[in-house]
N, C-alpha and C positions, 0 to 999 in steps of 0.2 A: 519168862526168861528164854524158853525154847523159840517163841516167835521172834524174839530180838536177835537170837543167834542165826536163825534161818535168813532173817532180813539181812544182816551184816554179810553172810555168805553170798546171798543174791547180788548185793551191792557190790562186793568184792569181784565176783565173776563178771558182772557188767563192766566194771572198770578195766579188767584184764581184757575183755572182748573189745572194748572201745580202743585199748592201747594197741592191741594186735591189728585192728582195723586201720589205726592211724598210721602205724609203721609199715604196714603192707604197701601203701601207696606214696610213702614219703620219697621224695627225690626221683619219682618216675617221670619220664619225659611225656609231654602231650603235644599235639600239633599245635603250631603257632597260628594265631588268628588276630584280626582287628575287629572290634565292635564297631558296626557302622551305624547301628540304630537300635534303641531299646523300645519295644512296642509292649502292648499289654499282654503280658504272659510269655513273651518269647524275645529273642533277639535276632537281629540281622547282622551276620558275620562274614568276613572275607578271610578264608583260609588260605595259607600259603601251600604252594605245591609240595607233595610229599609222596612217598612210595609206600605201597601196601603188600603184604604177603597174604594171599587170599586162597580159598578153596570154595568151589560151588558143588553143592550136593542136592540131590533129590530127596524129597521128604518134607516133614512138617517142622514147625517153629522149634520144638524141643529137641528133637533127635539131630537135626542139623546144627543147632547151637553146640551141643556137646561133642558130636563127632567132628564137626569142623574146628572146634577149639583144640581138640586133641592133635589133629593133623597139622595145624598151623604152629601150635606149641612144640610139637615134636621137631619141626623145622628150626625154630629159634633155639631149642635146646641142643641142637648139634646134628640133626639128621640132614646134613647138607655137605657140599663140598666147598672147603676142605674140612668139614667137622667142627665148625667154629660156633661157639655160643654168641647169641645175639642178645643184647639188653632188652628186657621186657619194657614195653611202653603202654600208654593208655590213650584212647579206649580201644576195647575189642568192639567191631562193628558188625552188626548182623543186618542183612536186608533181604527182602524177597526178590527173587530172579525169576524171569519168564522162561529162560532156556538155559540149558547146559552148554558151555563153550564147545566148539567143534573139535577140541583136543580130546574130549571125552564122549564120542558119538554113541557108545553103548548106553550111556546114561540119559541121553536125550529123549528118548521115547518115555521113560519113566518120569523125567521132569515135566513133560508136557502133560501127563495125566495126574501127577500128584503134587506138582509145584516143586520149586527148588529155592534154596536160600544160599547166599554167598556169606561167608563169614571171613573176616580180615582182620589182621593186626597192622597198626601203622609201624613202619620201621623207623629206627633212630635217624634224626636228621643228619648225623655224620656220614651215612652211607649214601652212595649213589648206585644207580642200576649196574654200573660196572664194577663196584667195589662189594656189593652184597654177596655172600655166599649163595651159591646155586642150589636150589632144593633138589634133594635126592628122590623125593616122592613127586611123581609126575601130576598128582592131583594138585599140588601146591604151585601157584604162579605168582610172579612178582609183577607189579603194576604201577606206572607212574600215574598220579593224579594231579592235574594241573591246578593252579589257583582257582579257587571256587568260591561263589557266593551262597551262603546257606542261611536259611531260617532255622533257629534252633530253639526247642522247648526243653527245659530242664525239669527233671523230677527226681525224687528220692525213692527209697525202698526197693523192693524186688521187681524187676522188669519182666512180669508174666505176660503171656500171650494176650489174654483179654484186656488187661490193664494197658498194654502197649498200644494194642488197636485203639482203645479209647483216647490215649494221648495223641495218636496220629490223626484221628478224626477231629480232635479239638484244635490241633495246629493247622490243619488244613481248613478248617472253618474260619480260623482267625485269619488266614491269608485271604481267603475269599472276601471276607468282609472288608479287608484292607485293600483290596485291589491288587494284591501281590501275586504274580503268575508263577506257580511252581513247575519246574521243568525236569525234575528228577523223582525218582521213587523214594519213599520214606526210609530213612536208616535208623536203626537202634544202635546208639553207642553207649557202651558200659565201662565205667572207668575203674571198677573195684573187683577184686578176687571174691569168689563164692563166699569166703568166710567172713567178709565184712559186715558188720551189724547193719540192719536195714536202716536205721536212722542216720547212718553215716554214708550211705550208698548214694552215688552221683550217676545219674542216667540222663540221656539226651535223645530226643527225636530230632533228626536233622533232615532237611529237605532242600534240594538245590532249587535256587530261584533265578529268575532273569536279572 
């Protein structure tokens, strides 16, 4: 009897967790793209132009992920002029950078020795550079991304550093074998909030190609 009760409670909690994960991403806007080709384990997509709000920080994978998320989330939650909230979109993008932009020269030396990452949110398509609220935090920048062709590998679960590196290596190897030339740095795109169950999570490795 006790085992049956425990089993029922666990199933009920999993059901609630699944429902929360589903509702968390329902109706969230994602970037528009066209699938040009389906290959073994990845897709070739053409993304429409869009705008991102981003911050580049010195440090490692985990610290820049969380610190960067807080800074850009602070911008969309109202730390901007005129204090306007911006709808959350997906994915959150995390990529390794070689240098810190010259707008933050104090951080440039630290970036060259310890590495740096850029974390960005894609802005809702209803905005233009002229209509987006201006960030109050000088670390947060708005940038237009032109129409881009990307190779994309999708995977589920938690996007941890080692696992992400393995996925990047897998996609790069697939591109080499197919004779596809990568021209951009690998990007980690995460579509779900932290509380989403691992079996419902959607992540992507994206690499710009010729």
